[in-house]
C-alpha positions as a printed NumPy array, in Angstrom:
array([[ 38.783, -44.135,  61.504],
       [ 39.422, -41.229,  59.494],
       [ 39.795, -41.247,  55.609],
       [ 41.541, -38.014,  54.581],
       [ 42.335, -37.012,  51.13 ],
       [ 45.278, -34.477,  50.411],
       [ 46.218, -32.718,  47.619],
       [ 48.844, -29.864,  46.494],
       [ 47.371, -27.499,  43.77 ],
       [ 48.737, -24.456,  41.482],
       [ 52.493, -23.464,  41.681],
       [ 54.921, -25.141,  43.914],
       [ 56.637, -23.514,  46.623],
       [ 58.81 , -24.18 ,  49.737],
       [ 57.07 , -25.803,  52.889],
       [ 54.383, -28.083,  51.128],
       [ 55.656, -30.722,  52.314],
       [ 56.334, -29.497,  56.033],
       [ 52.678, -28.4  ,  56.137],
       [ 51.492, -32.037,  55.182],
       [ 53.69 , -33.392,  57.702],
       [ 52.087, -31.384,  60.387],
       [ 48.867, -32.486,  59.594],
       [ 49.722, -36.163,  59.33 ],
       [ 51.902, -36.103,  62.423],
       [ 49.187, -34.386,  64.183],
       [ 46.582, -36.808,  63.27 ],
       [ 48.77 , -39.769,  64.144],
       [ 49.932, -38.584,  67.307],
       [ 46.273, -38.182,  68.396],
       [ 46.131, -42.113,  68.238],
       [ 43.195, -41.692,  65.875],
       [ 43.187, -44.441,  63.328],
       [ 43.936, -42.465,  59.95 ],
       [ 44.072, -43.31 ,  56.227],
       [ 45.75 , -40.794,  54.218],
       [ 45.038, -40.598,  50.136],
       [ 47.284, -38.551,  48.289],
       [ 45.964, -37.231,  45.214],
       [ 48.751, -36.676,  42.571],
       [ 49.058, -33.719,  40.602],
       [ 46.609, -31.501,  42.283],
       [ 42.925, -31.264,  41.184],
       [ 43.698, -33.451,  38.344],
       [ 44.393, -36.54 ,  40.881],
       [ 40.832, -35.762,  42.419],
       [ 39.231, -35.563,  39.138],
       [ 40.899, -38.717,  37.271],
       [ 40.949, -40.541,  40.723],
       [ 44.864, -41.051,  40.786],
       [ 46.021, -41.376,  44.247],
       [ 48.368, -43.384,  46.21 ],
       [ 47.885, -44.438,  49.901],
       [ 50.143, -43.204,  52.203],
       [ 51.759, -43.958,  55.638],
       [ 53.685, -41.758,  58.232],
       [ 56.882, -43.134,  56.787],
       [ 56.045, -41.324,  53.616],
       [ 56.211, -38.021,  55.761],
       [ 59.448, -38.775,  57.64 ],
       [ 62.29 , -36.952,  56.507],
       [ 60.414, -34.133,  54.302],
       [ 60.414, -31.264,  56.631],
       [ 63.499, -29.689,  54.882],
       [ 62.398, -30.852,  51.404],
       [ 61.101, -28.107,  48.694],
       [ 58.501, -28.753,  46.205],
       [ 55.545, -31.357,  46.957],
       [ 55.809, -35.317,  47.399],
       [ 52.511, -35.268,  45.603],
       [ 53.275, -33.01 ,  42.724],
       [ 51.144, -30.247,  41.453],
       [ 49.487, -28.674,  38.459],
       [ 47.59 , -25.619,  37.639],
       [ 43.715, -26.367,  37.011],
       [ 42.119, -22.94 ,  36.258],
       [ 39.152, -22.07 ,  38.287],
       [ 37.554, -20.2  ,  35.224],
       [ 37.326, -23.692,  33.209],
       [ 36.638, -25.742,  36.295],
       [ 33.168, -26.027,  35.25 ],
       [ 34.002, -26.743,  31.655],
       [ 34.113, -30.613,  30.587],
       [ 37.413, -31.542,  29.906],
       [ 38.693, -32.496,  26.19 ],
       [ 36.736, -36.154,  26.895],
       [ 33.676, -34.656,  28.303],
       [ 34.429, -35.331,  31.707],
       [ 32.592, -33.047,  34.267],
       [ 35.19 , -31.925,  36.557],
       [ 32.915, -31.037,  39.361],
       [ 31.092, -34.36 ,  39.374],
       [ 34.307, -36.481,  38.914],
       [ 35.734, -34.846,  41.953],
       [ 32.773, -35.486,  43.991],
       [ 32.464, -39.194,  42.771],
       [ 35.985, -39.444,  43.794],
       [ 35.5  , -38.275,  47.118],
       [ 32.331, -40.414,  47.945],
       [ 34.152, -43.582,  46.147],
       [ 36.859, -43.404,  48.555],
       [ 34.443, -42.569,  51.588],
       [ 36.453, -39.815,  52.661],
       [ 35.928, -37.875,  55.905],
       [ 37.459, -34.757,  54.3  ],
       [ 39.904, -33.341,  51.915],
       [ 42.777, -31.343,  52.94 ],
       [ 43.898, -28.73 ,  50.131],
       [ 46.999, -26.893,  50.088],
       [ 47.127, -23.855,  47.505],
       [ 46.921, -20.034,  46.76 ],
       [ 43.917, -17.838,  45.424],
       [ 42.906, -20.069,  42.62 ],
       [ 42.858, -23.423,  44.448],
       [ 40.782, -21.462,  47.195],
       [ 38.008, -20.888,  44.809],
       [ 37.829, -24.469,  43.503],
       [ 38.216, -25.747,  47.177],
       [ 35.189, -23.191,  48.054],
       [ 33.37 , -24.572,  45.288],
       [ 33.554, -28.27 ,  46.536],
       [ 32.375, -26.978,  49.858],
       [ 29.339, -25.6  ,  48.279],
       [ 28.859, -29.168,  46.749],
       [ 28.703, -30.832,  50.266],
       [ 32.372, -31.941,  50.517],
       [ 34.1  , -31.595,  53.962],
       [ 37.122, -29.261,  53.081],
       [ 39.885, -27.617,  55.161],
       [ 42.515, -25.543,  53.43 ],
       [ 45.933, -24.343,  53.988],
       [ 47.397, -20.981,  52.69 ],
       [ 50.196, -21.678,  49.911],
       [ 51.777, -18.963,  48.116],
       [ 54.909, -17.202,  47.228],
       [ 52.975, -13.907,  46.756],
       [ 51.497, -13.718,  50.183],
       [ 48.397, -12.343,  48.591],
       [ 45.471, -14.844,  50.123],
       [ 42.787, -12.931,  51.867],
       [ 42.179, -13.947,  55.694],
       [ 45.881, -14.48 ,  56.733],
       [ 48.641, -11.867,  57.396],
       [ 51.016, -14.499,  56.121],
       [ 51.233, -17.662,  53.716],
       [ 53.877, -20.273,  53.873],
       [ 56.462, -20.048,  51.115],
       [ 56.535, -16.384,  51.082],
       [ 59.389, -15.948,  53.601],
       [ 61.646, -18.563,  51.788],
       [ 61.066, -16.881,  48.494],
       [ 61.748, -13.418,  50.133],
       [ 64.963, -14.943,  51.466],
       [ 66.019, -16.191,  47.668],
       [ 65.172, -13.223,  46.181],
       [ 66.857, -10.929,  48.834],
       [ 69.947, -13.017,  48.131],
       [ 69.955, -12.298,  44.429],
       [ 69.613,  -8.756,  44.955],
       [ 72.702,  -8.702,  47.543],
       [ 75.024, -10.43 ,  45.076],
       [ 73.907,  -7.834,  42.421],
       [ 75.252,  -5.172,  44.556],
       [ 78.744,  -5.83 ,  44.241],
       [ 78.931,  -6.351,  40.494],
       [ 76.863,  -3.337,  40.043],
       [ 79.101,  -1.474,  42.313],
       [ 82.174,  -2.727,  40.382],
       [ 80.802,  -1.886,  37.09 ],
       [ 78.864,   1.34 ,  37.845],
       [ 75.779,   0.18 ,  36.124],
       [ 71.887,  -0.071,  36.626],
       [ 70.563,  -3.322,  37.535],
       [ 67.221,  -4.681,  37.615],
       [ 66.101,  -7.592,  39.352],
       [ 62.818,  -8.905,  38.206],
       [ 60.847, -10.52 ,  41.011],
       [ 57.807, -12.969,  40.739],
       [ 54.389, -11.348,  41.499],
       [ 51.604, -10.8  ,  38.603],
       [ 49.213,  -9.171,  40.556],
       [ 50.599,  -8.305,  44.005],
       [ 53.803,  -6.864,  45.331],
       [ 54.513,  -8.051,  48.537],
       [ 57.453, -10.306,  47.487],
       [ 59.178,  -7.438,  45.358],
       [ 58.667,  -4.908,  48.375],
       [ 60.122,  -7.075,  51.134],
       [ 63.007,  -8.373,  49.075],
       [ 63.5  ,  -5.058,  47.87 ],
       [ 63.798,  -3.402,  51.529],
       [ 65.517,  -6.106,  52.667],
       [ 68.411,  -6.116,  49.996],
       [ 68.423,  -1.989,  50.107],
       [ 67.247,  -1.845,  46.567],
       [ 67.081,   1.914,  45.195],
       [ 63.748,   1.716,  43.366],
       [ 61.143,  -0.858,  43.611],
       [ 58.362,  -1.302,  41.038],
       [ 55.015,  -3.25 ,  42.   ],
       [ 51.618,  -3.865,  40.33 ],
       [ 49.716,  -1.845,  43.091],
       [ 51.792,   1.501,  42.289],
       [ 51.904,   2.272,  38.607],
       [ 55.105,   3.927,  37.872],
       [ 56.322,   6.825,  35.816],
       [ 59.451,   6.157,  33.754],
       [ 60.643,  10.032,  34.33 ],
       [ 60.163,   9.564,  38.039],
       [ 62.296,   6.446,  37.99 ],
       [ 65.126,   8.117,  35.824],
       [ 65.085,  11.325,  38.256],
       [ 65.637,   8.865,  40.884],
       [ 68.577,   7.413,  39.113],
       [ 70.033,  10.904,  38.111],
       [ 69.661,  12.084,  41.786],
       [ 71.767,   8.915,  42.777],
       [ 74.438,   9.649,  40.188],
       [ 74.638,  13.384,  41.464],
       [ 75.116,  12.497,  44.979],
       [ 78.172,  10.251,  43.857],
       [ 76.54 ,   6.647,  43.449],
       [ 78.038,   4.775,  40.861],
       [ 75.222,   2.329,  40.469],
       [ 71.487,   2.109,  41.192],
       [ 69.293,  -1.471,  41.792],
       [ 65.724,  -1.719,  40.942],
       [ 63.612,  -4.541,  42.087],
       [ 60.835,  -4.641,  39.767],
       [ 57.678,  -7.05 ,  39.953],
       [ 57.006,  -8.934,  36.936],
       [ 53.534,  -7.287,  37.136],
       [ 54.747,  -3.894,  37.445],
       [ 52.937,  -1.47 ,  35.266],
       [ 53.266,   2.276,  34.086],
       [ 50.98 ,   4.793,  35.23 ],
       [ 50.174,   4.942,  31.23 ],
       [ 49.103,   1.578,  30.716],
       [ 47.381,   1.308,  34.3  ],
       [ 44.73 ,   3.754,  32.362],
       [ 43.884,   1.373,  29.733],
       [ 40.956,  -1.108,  29.895],
       [ 42.07 ,  -4.815,  30.825],
       [ 41.104,  -5.553,  27.351],
       [ 43.177,  -2.89 ,  25.958],
       [ 46.277,  -3.748,  27.938],
       [ 46.093,  -7.257,  27.051],
       [ 46.198,  -6.512,  23.4  ],
       [ 49.133,  -4.222,  24.356],
       [ 51.054,  -6.95 ,  26.074],
       [ 50.419,  -9.294,  23.022],
       [ 52.008,  -6.732,  20.649],
       [ 55.293,  -6.123,  23.321],
       [ 58.476,  -6.704,  21.917],
       [ 60.306,  -6.945,  25.083],
       [ 60.266, -10.279,  27.295],
       [ 58.876,  -8.461,  30.224],
       [ 58.238,  -5.233,  31.772],
       [ 62.033,  -5.363,  33.416],
       [ 63.237,  -5.279,  29.739],
       [ 60.995,  -2.552,  28.598],
       [ 62.091,  -0.332,  31.548],
       [ 65.492,  -0.849,  31.004],
       [ 65.497,   0.092,  27.166],
       [ 63.641,   3.24 ,  28.262],
       [ 66.298,   3.89 ,  31.006],
       [ 69.236,   3.417,  28.56 ],
       [ 67.786,   5.355,  25.818],
       [ 66.905,   8.467,  28.403],
       [ 70.275,   8.247,  30.13 ],
       [ 72.971,   6.59 ,  28.062],
       [ 73.654,   4.522,  31.185],
       [ 74.249,   0.586,  30.606],
       [ 71.441,  -1.534,  32.293],
       [ 71.291,  -5.055,  32.903],
       [ 68.653,  -7.257,  33.604],
       [ 68.256, -10.269,  36.073],
       [ 65.497, -12.935,  36.236],
       [ 65.788, -15.325,  39.039],
       [ 62.316, -16.712,  37.854],
       [ 61.41 , -20.014,  39.351],
       [ 64.345, -20.165,  41.776],
       [ 61.992, -18.388,  43.768],
       [ 59.934, -21.2  ,  44.218],
       [ 62.67 , -23.764,  44.915],
       [ 64.855, -25.109,  47.447],
       [ 64.565, -25.996,  51.132],
       [ 62.295, -23.944,  53.098],
       [ 63.615, -21.317,  55.367],
       [ 63.449, -22.298,  59.076],
       [ 60.731, -19.508,  59.666],
       [ 58.304, -21.331,  56.968],
       [ 59.171, -24.578,  58.419],
       [ 57.882, -23.461,  61.836],
       [ 55.067, -21.726,  60.337],
       [ 53.946, -24.403,  57.825],
       [ 54.274, -27.041,  60.634],
       [ 52.016, -25.049,  62.944],
       [ 49.3  , -24.711,  60.142],
       [ 49.455, -28.345,  59.434],
       [ 49.14 , -28.991,  63.3  ],
       [ 45.89 , -26.662,  63.316],
       [ 44.584, -28.482,  60.453],
       [ 44.787, -31.932,  61.945],
       [ 43.166, -30.505,  65.283],
       [ 40.14 , -29.304,  63.05 ],
       [ 39.992, -32.862,  61.331],
       [ 39.643, -34.297,  64.987],
       [ 36.899, -31.937,  66.107],
       [ 35.164, -32.559,  62.621],
       [ 35.491, -28.666,  61.689],
       [ 35.262, -28.312,  58.193],
       [ 34.708, -25.389,  55.654],
       [ 37.838, -23.54 ,  56.954],
       [ 41.21 , -21.998,  55.843],
       [ 43.912, -22.152,  58.537],
       [ 45.232, -18.718,  58.483],
       [ 47.304, -16.315,  60.711],
       [ 46.184, -13.002,  62.113],
       [ 47.83 , -11.085,  64.623],
       [ 50.426, -13.503,  65.472],
       [ 47.967, -16.294,  65.853],
       [ 46.814, -19.205,  64.237],
       [ 42.997, -18.866,  63.22 ],
       [ 40.294, -20.491,  61.289],
       [ 38.57 , -18.527,  58.623],
       [ 35.694, -19.605,  56.774],
       [ 36.393, -20.413,  53.114],
       [ 33.72 , -18.256,  51.828],
       [ 35.429, -15.167,  53.244],
       [ 38.46 , -16.074,  51.349],
       [ 37.766, -17.329,  47.897],
       [ 37.901, -15.116,  45.231],
       [ 39.502, -12.107,  47.093],
       [ 43.111, -10.934,  46.772],
       [ 45.276,  -9.161,  49.521],
       [ 46.838,  -6.359,  47.711],
       [ 49.607,  -3.901,  48.816],
       [ 48.173,  -0.607,  49.597],
       [ 49.638,   2.405,  48.189],
       [ 49.053,   3.959,  51.503],
       [ 50.273,   1.011,  53.687],
       [ 52.574,   2.041,  56.458],
       [ 55.252,  -0.319,  55.155],
       [ 55.522,   1.51 ,  52.086],
       [ 55.311,   4.905,  53.697],
       [ 58.339,   3.73 ,  55.805],
       [ 60.211,   2.637,  52.301],
       [ 59.645,   5.84 ,  51.004],
       [ 61.25 ,   7.655,  54.277],
       [ 64.239,   5.437,  53.678],
       [ 64.68 ,   7.213,  50.169],
       [ 63.263,   4.116,  48.23 ],
       [ 61.531,   5.423,  45.055],
       [ 58.088,   3.709,  43.74 ],
       [ 57.992,   5.529,  40.6  ],
       [ 54.756,   7.258,  41.46 ]])
């Protein structure tokens, strides 16, 4: 009999349930006897031994359900080796829970921080398999993460809707898209929706370049301009600051986010009306799109296969249109960023999209 622990950690997204369903259905269809321990609220469930036994019935009808049936939470990697407020050693507590339940492995679904902790548990001798979850698509070792395409669809729909009101009123509209460090979501949603200007963290912008692009559209007869701005977009001026100095500057920022700062600068320098739309956590919510349902199911199925073969210490990823297994030590602590010289960026620029550089 296989005894499997499962948890979802970090920010939620679409297709978490689909991925877990893929793991469990594969195990059950193999005729292997399986017990599934679902840890609640991410790593907290593993630390404090908060779990419930799951059966195949728990995974029925959840393919299209957003969020996670196990709940999630953020347990920052930078504090994972520090005792909690009651002095509990988190790493030792997780190991204790694992061994107390006599688990054969942990299946962990999450993003960058989640994978760093998963790799730490691997180093501590636990059997771990991970699945790449994040709307940011920034995990190293995989071309795609589940949740990303669903978030692109939502952000694209928001910008599509903005087009009509922007055209009607002849305004500049900024849509702030999620993505603190990586611009994949903003880049793809911006291109898909025909945004005129895209600002992402990896390409620091110059506000004068942004304004020049807006004026160029005005001169060509366009009544509106749409900007897709990542929440982590940064000006060329701020990009020169040290991390410490930039953090201090952010603490003193009087605007809710970079989008409002850009809006104020555009209004001041052009006199145009600017509106900001922030879809926020809408991008994480709702039912997964068909692509993510299929993709997450495939990843889950391959994870189930690895468990049956007793192959542990891997993330199940996607490379060159094939599902692959990637050693956890190759994934943990690395981010997949948008290169300013990437082909997709060059193609976007050929389409006339301004990146403010």
